[in-house]
N, CA, C and O atoms as a DFTB+ gen file, in Angstrom:
480 C
 N C O
     1  1     174.052      27.165     102.814
     2  2     173.231      27.228     102.959
     3  2     172.889      28.995     102.715
     4  3     173.593      29.785     103.344
     5  1     171.834      29.519     101.821
     6  2     171.480      30.882     101.910
     7  2     169.844      30.994     102.537
     8  3     168.745      30.494     102.297
     9  1     170.240      31.644     103.163
    10  2     169.064      32.448     104.032
    11  2     168.516      33.714     103.606
    12  3     169.344      34.602     103.404
    13  1     167.298      33.986     103.425
    14  2     166.555      34.703     102.843
    15  2     166.113      35.920     104.160
    16  3     166.212      35.352     105.247
    17  1     165.803      36.946     104.269
    18  2     165.470      38.174     105.103
    19  2     164.661      38.007     104.722
    20  3     164.438      37.730     103.544
    21  1     163.393      38.195     106.206
    22  2     162.173      38.376     105.720
    23  2     161.963      39.950     106.029
    24  3     162.483      40.474     107.015
    25  1     160.951      40.845     104.871
    26  2     160.868      42.214     105.135
    27  2     160.942      42.653     106.119
    28  3     162.028      43.228     106.189
    29  1     160.316      42.758     107.144
    30  2     160.687      43.147     108.669
    31  2     162.137      43.129     108.951
    32  3     162.610      44.245     109.162
    33  1     162.914      42.187     109.004
    34  2     164.196      42.539     109.204
    35  2     165.020      43.041     107.921
    36  3     166.216      42.756     107.970
    37  1     164.758      43.466     107.227
    38  2     164.875      44.084     105.687
    39  2     164.739      46.100     106.596
    40  3     165.496      46.992     106.978
    41  1     163.586      45.870     106.521
    42  2     163.738      47.040     106.917
    43  2     164.257      47.487     108.176
    44  3     164.147      48.710     108.258
    45  1     164.782      46.967     109.192
    46  2     164.836      47.368     109.937
    47  2     166.701      47.715     109.797
    48  3     167.243      48.808     109.961
    49  1     167.402      46.320     109.429
    50  2     168.916      46.504     108.875
    51  2     168.750      48.255     107.784
    52  3     169.758      48.954     107.681
    53  1     168.061      48.488     107.434
    54  2     167.802      49.502     106.067
    55  2     167.936      50.790     107.235
    56  3     168.548      51.850     107.100
    57  1     167.270      50.382     108.230
    58  2     166.708      51.556     109.028
    59  2     168.387      51.630     109.727
    60  3     168.931      52.698     109.445
    61  1     169.037      50.919     110.359
    62  2     170.003      51.374     110.586
    63  2     171.068      51.821     110.416
    64  3     172.002      52.140     111.152
    65  1     170.746      51.836     108.634
    66  2     172.089      52.320     107.593
    67  2     171.772      53.796     107.510
    68  3     172.732      54.521     107.244
    69  1     170.591      54.370     107.691
    70  2     170.185      55.337     107.774
    71  2     169.632      55.633     106.525
    72  3     169.962      56.533     105.753
    73  1     168.279      54.324     106.336
    74  2     167.872      54.235     104.580
    75  2     166.433      53.808     105.273
    76  3     166.209      53.029     106.200
    77  1     165.491      54.662     104.420
    78  2     164.043      54.155     104.996
    79  2     163.611      54.458     103.146
    80  3     164.018      55.268     102.313
    81  1     162.305      53.010     103.113
    82  2     161.707      52.518     101.614
    83  2     160.300      52.759     102.021
    84  3     160.068      52.179     103.082
    85  1     159.161      53.484     101.500
    86  2     157.842      53.378     101.386
    87  2     157.575      54.078      99.878
    88  3     158.036      54.979      99.177
    89  1     156.306      52.847      99.852
    90  2     155.751      53.448      98.639
    91  2     154.863      54.192      98.611
    92  3     154.303      54.570      99.640
    93  1     154.440      54.674      97.110
    94  2     153.447      55.897      96.974
    95  2     151.903      54.885      96.066
    96  3     151.764      54.141      95.094
    97  1     150.940      55.567      97.290
    98  2     150.182      54.814      97.037
    99  2     149.120      54.979      95.763
   100  3     148.898      56.188      95.707
   101  1     148.480      54.410      94.880
   102  2     147.738      54.899      93.939
   103  2     148.235      55.316      92.891
   104  3     147.380      55.793      92.145
   105  1     149.842      55.365      92.276
   106  2     150.082      56.285      91.254
   107  2     149.304      55.330      89.892
   108  3     149.165      54.114      89.766
   109  1     148.865      56.577      88.923
   110  2     148.377      56.381      88.200
   111  2     149.400      56.531      86.660
   112  3     149.440      55.771      85.693
   113  1     149.932      57.441      86.844
   114  2     151.255      58.039      85.598
   115  2     152.121      58.326      86.179
   116  3     152.165      58.314      87.410
   117  1     153.140      58.699      85.330
   118  2     154.714      59.047      85.168
   119  2     154.647      58.757      84.770
   120  3     154.247      57.663      84.370
   121  1     155.410      60.438      84.294
   122  2     156.002      61.337      82.653
   123  2     156.651      61.577      83.309
   124  3     156.394      62.005      84.434
   125  1     158.208      61.305      82.637
   126  2     159.544      61.981      82.503
   127  2     159.501      62.888      81.226
   128  3     159.097      62.334      80.203
   129  1     159.772      63.876      81.166
   130  2     160.002      65.330      80.545
   131  2     161.195      65.229      80.008
   132  3     162.117      65.404      80.805
   133  1     161.597      64.917      78.492
   134  2     163.039      65.481      78.014
   135  2     162.660      66.760      77.259
   136  3     161.557      67.303      77.295
   137  1     164.229      67.344      76.255
   138  2     163.326      67.812      75.660
   139  2     163.181      67.670      74.123
   140  3     163.216      68.579      73.295
   141  1     163.037      66.537      73.944
   142  2     162.411      66.111      72.795
   143  2     161.175      65.426      72.659
   144  3     160.541      65.561      71.612
   145  1     160.844      64.872      73.368
   146  2     160.130      63.582      74.170
   147  2     159.368      63.183      75.279
   148  3     160.176      62.536      75.944
   149  1     158.284      63.181      75.885
   150  2     157.780      62.276      77.494
   151  2     157.579      61.101      76.808
   152  3     157.149      60.773      75.702
   153  1     158.306      60.211      78.439
   154  2     158.456      58.830      77.981
   155  2     157.036      59.014      79.309
   156  3     157.122      59.867      80.193
   157  1     155.763      58.002      79.188
   158  2     154.717      57.945      79.554
   159  2     155.178      56.258      80.575
   160  3     155.902      55.313      80.261
   161  1     154.511      56.485      81.594
   162  2     154.595      55.161      82.054
   163  2     153.083      55.275      83.132
   164  3     152.690      56.026      84.025
   165  1     152.657      54.235      82.527
   166  2     151.096      54.192      82.922
   167  2     150.898      53.135      84.312
   168  3     151.717      52.218      84.259
   169  1     150.185      53.084      85.274
   170  2     149.937      52.330      86.246
   171  2     151.448      51.392      86.528
   172  3     151.629      50.221      86.191
   173  1     152.464      52.332      87.265
   174  2     153.773      51.867      87.806
   175  2     153.065      51.042      89.267
   176  3     152.017      50.496      89.610
   177  1     154.291      51.350      89.757
   178  2     154.769      50.802      91.400
   179  2     156.139      52.102      91.868
   180  3     157.260      52.269      91.388
   181  1     155.569      52.669      92.738
   182  2     156.501      53.426      92.443
   183  2     157.115      53.829      94.231
   184  3     156.147      54.078      94.949
   185  1     158.434      53.917      94.964
   186  2     158.880      53.379      96.093
   187  2     159.582      55.100      95.976
   188  3     159.637      55.821      94.979
   189  1     160.082      55.392      97.464
   190  2     160.921      56.254      97.589
   191  2     161.893      55.850      99.130
   192  3     161.763      55.634     100.335
   193  1     162.721      55.931      98.227
   194  2     164.022      55.359      98.864
   195  2     164.967      56.853      99.636
   196  3     165.430      57.756      98.940
   197  1     165.043      56.820     100.678
   198  2     165.498      57.924     101.682
   199  2     166.820      57.880     102.892
   200  3     166.860      57.602     104.091
   201  1     168.274      58.496     101.428
   202  2     169.206      58.082     102.396
   203  2     169.812      59.557     102.455
   204  3     169.653      60.615     101.847
   205  1     170.510      59.122     103.399
   206  2     170.890      60.880     104.416
   207  2     170.323      62.173     103.624
   208  3     170.832      63.012     102.881
   209  1     168.845      61.903     104.210
   210  2     168.553      63.511     103.415
   211  2     167.917      63.169     102.130
   212  3     166.828      63.710     101.935
   213  1     168.426      62.282     101.094
   214  2     168.194      62.677      99.807
   215  2     167.217      61.218      99.447
   216  3     167.325      60.028      99.742
   217  1     166.125      62.126      98.567
   218  2     165.125      61.081      98.747
   219  2     165.328      60.743      96.847
   220  3     165.445      61.623      95.994
   221  1     165.317      58.867      96.533
   222  2     165.383      58.443      95.478
   223  2     163.796      57.828      94.864
   224  3     163.075      57.254      95.680
   225  1     163.467      57.934      93.869
   226  2     161.911      57.564      93.827
   227  2     162.626      56.527      92.191
   228  3     163.195      56.848      91.147
   229  1     162.113      55.117      92.877
   230  2     162.314      53.929      91.980
   231  2     160.537      53.793      90.832
   232  3     159.489      53.849      91.476
   233  1     160.491      53.715      90.075
   234  2     159.571      53.604      88.997
   235  2     159.725      51.867      88.748
   236  3     160.804      51.333      88.489
   237  1     158.338      51.083      88.893
   238  2     158.779      49.590      88.433
   239  2     158.111      49.571      87.520
   240  3     157.658      50.696      87.306
   241  1     157.745      48.748      86.728
   242  2     156.738      48.039      85.899
   243  2     155.606      49.140      85.265
   244  3     155.941      50.318      85.397
   245  1     154.479      48.925      84.681
   246  2     153.714      49.857      83.696
   247  2     153.749      49.668      82.702
   248  3     154.699      49.096      82.168
   249  1     152.850      50.030      82.168
   250  2     152.921      50.129      80.829
   251  2     153.412      52.205      79.955
   252  3     152.908      53.321      80.087
   253  1     154.832      51.524      79.000
   254  2     155.860      52.433      78.748
   255  2     155.146      52.880      77.260
   256  3     155.066      52.064      76.342
   257  1     154.624      54.314      77.136
   258  2     155.008      54.694      75.616
   259  2     155.922      55.887      75.782
   260  3     156.245      56.043      76.959
   261  1     156.348      56.625      75.085
   262  2     157.318      57.689      74.337
   263  2     156.090      58.730      73.494
   264  3     155.680      58.720      72.333
   265  1     155.842      59.373      74.391
   266  2     155.194      61.139      73.212
   267  2     156.140      62.268      72.443
   268  3     157.226      62.447      72.995
   269  1     155.988      62.742      71.724
   270  2     156.439      63.613      71.054
   271  2     155.914      64.342      71.717
   272  3     154.896      64.028      72.335
   273  1     156.638      65.917      71.795
   274  2     156.594      67.539      73.369
   275  2     155.073      67.724      72.229
   276  3     154.208      67.433      73.055
   277  1     154.487      67.943      71.240
   278  2     153.447      68.331      70.860
   279  2     152.046      68.173      71.184
   280  3     151.033      68.872      71.166
   281  1     152.513      66.486      71.614
   282  2     151.282      65.498      71.703
   283  2     151.381      65.854      73.670
   284  3     150.932      65.206      74.615
   285  1     152.250      67.284      73.615
   286  2     152.042      67.220      75.369
   287  2     150.772      68.212      75.873
   288  3     150.583      68.606      77.024
   289  1     149.767      68.571      74.401
   290  2     148.833      69.665      74.853
   291  2     148.555      70.732      75.189
   292  3     149.639      71.006      75.702
   293  1     147.801      71.853      75.371
   294  2     148.314      73.000      75.695
   295  2     148.238      73.261      77.056
   296  3     147.394      72.775      77.810
   297  1     149.329      74.212      77.442
   298  2     149.428      74.871      78.734
   299  2     148.470      75.935      78.852
   300  3     147.714      76.526      78.079
   301  1     148.843      75.998      80.479
   302  2     147.804      77.133      81.079
   303  2     148.408      78.248      80.630
   304  3     149.611      78.228      80.370
   305  1     147.743      79.234      80.497
   306  2     148.601      80.654      80.227
   307  2     148.972      81.069      81.463
   308  3     148.451      80.917      82.568
   309  1     150.396      81.861      80.936
   310  2     151.449      82.486      82.167
   311  2     150.536      83.469      82.918
   312  3     149.974      84.462      82.454
   313  1     150.494      82.826      84.602
   314  2     149.654      83.938      85.504
   315  2     150.978      85.346      85.903
   316  3     152.038      85.287      86.527
   317  1     150.252      86.537      85.178
   318  2     150.676      87.904      85.753
   319  2     151.854      87.948      86.520
   320  3     151.869      86.851      87.077
   321  1     152.946      88.638      86.907
   322  2     154.026      88.154      87.899
   323  2     153.851      89.718      88.662
   324  3     154.797      90.384      89.082
   325  1     152.239      90.157      88.730
   326  2     152.023      91.638      89.003
   327  2     150.690      91.675      89.182
   328  3     149.872      90.958      88.607
   329  1     150.387      92.837      90.288
   330  2     148.846      92.843      91.046
   331  2     148.528      93.985      89.963
   332  3     148.973      94.573      88.977
   333  1     147.602      93.897      90.713
   334  2     146.428      95.144      90.053
   335  2     146.591      96.120      90.941
   336  3     145.601      96.819      90.725
   337  1     147.259      96.684      91.896
   338  2     147.670      97.519      92.558
   339  2     148.760      97.357      91.960
   340  3     148.285      97.930      90.980
   341  1     150.296      96.989      91.464
   342  2     151.574      97.504      90.743
   343  2     150.809      98.157      89.689
   344  3     151.071      99.331      89.425
   345  1     149.648      97.370      88.883
   346  2     149.440      98.378      87.104
   347  2     148.737      99.678      88.128
   348  3     148.754     100.636      87.355
   349  1     148.253     100.082      89.207
   350  2     147.338     101.277      89.754
   351  2     148.709     102.330      89.651
   352  3     148.724     103.400      89.042
   353  1     150.183     101.541      90.641
   354  2     150.892     102.483      90.730
   355  2     151.143     103.314      89.821
   356  3     150.761     104.481      89.737
   357  1     152.245     102.304      88.638
   358  2     152.453     102.662      87.361
   359  2     151.966     103.457      86.430
   360  3     152.689     104.141      85.705
   361  1     150.332     103.432      86.351
   362  2     149.282     103.985      86.461
   363  2     149.212     105.876      86.788
   364  3     148.901     106.890      86.163
   365  1     149.778     105.460      88.328
   366  2     149.551     107.050      88.620
   367  2     150.920     108.065      88.889
   368  3     151.068     109.263      89.133
   369  1     151.879     106.824      88.691
   370  2     153.146     107.417      88.863
   371  2     153.734     107.818      87.092
   372  3     154.881     108.261      87.156
   373  1     153.457     107.785      86.322
   374  2     153.675     107.938      84.627
   375  2     152.358     109.108      84.226
   376  3     152.626     110.158      83.642
   377  1     151.020     108.762      84.611
   378  2     150.033     109.402      83.962
   379  2     149.273     108.521      82.908
   380  3     148.694     109.159      82.029
   381  1     149.218     107.652      82.877
   382  2     149.246     107.039      81.920
   383  2     147.974     105.998      82.097
   384  3     147.601     105.705      83.232
   385  1     147.323     105.451      80.926
   386  2     146.036     104.582      81.965
   387  2     146.210     103.575      82.049
   388  3     146.959     102.950      81.298
   389  1     145.607     103.120      82.941
   390  2     146.217     101.389      83.554
   391  2     145.863     100.347      82.424
   392  3     146.155      99.253      82.905
   393  1     145.406     100.184      81.236
   394  2     145.359      99.308      80.278
   395  2     147.270      99.881      79.668
   396  3     147.866      99.081      78.947
   397  1     147.834     100.944      79.971
   398  2     149.273     101.156      79.255
   399  2     149.646     100.801      80.236
   400  3     150.577     100.000      80.153
   401  1     149.169     101.166      81.644
   402  2     150.396     100.195      82.698
   403  2     150.796      98.824      82.438
   404  3     151.938      98.548      82.071
   405  1     149.749      97.829      82.645
   406  2     149.458      96.903      82.582
   407  2     150.305      96.370      81.145
   408  3     151.155      95.480      81.173
   409  1     150.037      96.836      80.360
   410  2     151.639      96.392      79.410
   411  2     152.938      97.001      78.976
   412  3     153.631      96.834      77.973
   413  1     153.059      97.796      80.092
   414  2     153.972      98.129      80.436
   415  2     154.504      97.152      81.829
   416  3     155.726      97.047      81.932
   417  1     154.115      96.831      82.311
   418  2     154.571      95.664      83.373
   419  2     154.233      94.460      82.398
   420  3     155.281      93.859      82.632
   421  1     153.971      94.128      82.029
   422  2     154.455      92.542      81.423
   423  2     155.509      92.931      80.033
   424  3     155.777      91.865      79.480
   425  1     155.873      93.574      79.641
   426  2     157.195      93.846      78.559
   427  2     158.136      94.318      80.160
   428  3     159.326      94.394      79.857
   429  1     158.016      94.498      81.029
   430  2     158.974      94.533      81.788
   431  2     159.187      93.130      82.664
   432  3     160.161      92.969      83.400
   433  1     158.408      92.398      82.527
   434  2     158.495      90.950      83.395
   435  2     157.880      91.770      84.901
   436  3     158.620      91.581      85.866
   437  1     157.122      92.296      85.072
   438  2     156.548      92.721      86.060
   439  2     157.471      93.916      87.137
   440  3     157.091      94.349      88.225
   441  1     158.688      94.218      86.450
   442  2     159.848      95.400      87.577
   443  2     158.869      96.967      87.033
   444  3     158.567      97.603      86.023
   445  1     158.708      96.960      88.414
   446  2     157.711      98.600      88.162
   447  2     158.651      99.630      87.593
   448  3     158.436     100.251      86.553
   449  1     159.776      99.766      88.407
   450  2     160.810     101.012      87.807
   451  2     161.002     100.424      86.553
   452  3     161.185     101.435      85.875
   453  1     161.085      99.484      85.786
   454  2     161.519      99.388      84.631
   455  2     160.033      99.689      83.797
   456  3     160.327     100.000      82.643
   457  1     159.221      99.695      83.906
   458  2     158.017      99.543      83.579
   459  2     157.759     101.467      83.659
   460  3     157.351     102.162      82.727
   461  1     158.083     101.867      84.832
   462  2     157.865     103.376      84.567
   463  2     158.455     103.968      83.683
   464  3     157.966     104.687      82.811
   465  1     159.969     103.591      83.931
   466  2     160.925     103.727      82.687
   467  2     160.556     104.055      81.488
   468  3     160.881     105.073      80.877
   469  1     159.588     102.844      80.990
   470  2     158.895     102.726      79.392
   471  2     157.901     103.130      78.923
   472  3     157.382     102.982      77.817
   473  1     157.486     103.939      80.267
   474  2     156.210     104.553      79.859
   475  2     156.576     106.421      80.030
   476  3     155.778     107.289      79.676
   477  1     158.006     106.708      80.671
   478  2     158.229     107.594      80.970
   479  2     158.718     108.314      79.677
   480  3     159.083     109.488      79.725
């Protein structure tokens, strides 16, 4: 005869083994993004299992669909990696306009020294 373990006993046993499981409430959608498609799961149940400091997410059920990368929509423009103080510093060091300094910082990916060298 096989006795079924009740949820409380199961949770205690998992904790003794260093495991902890919780559910994530009110999940509306899970998106798995790959290089060539998005796998979209609407209204799934999601559980987090923690074992020895590692988190594992378990996605259960839901309506599954696939989308091409072009269906992702537009992304927000990239935030500049420099401040207006950086722009002012480059302009002061090179004697160039703020617009030229800003362009040089964009080209140099926010690297102050590189931007100054580009304008010198």
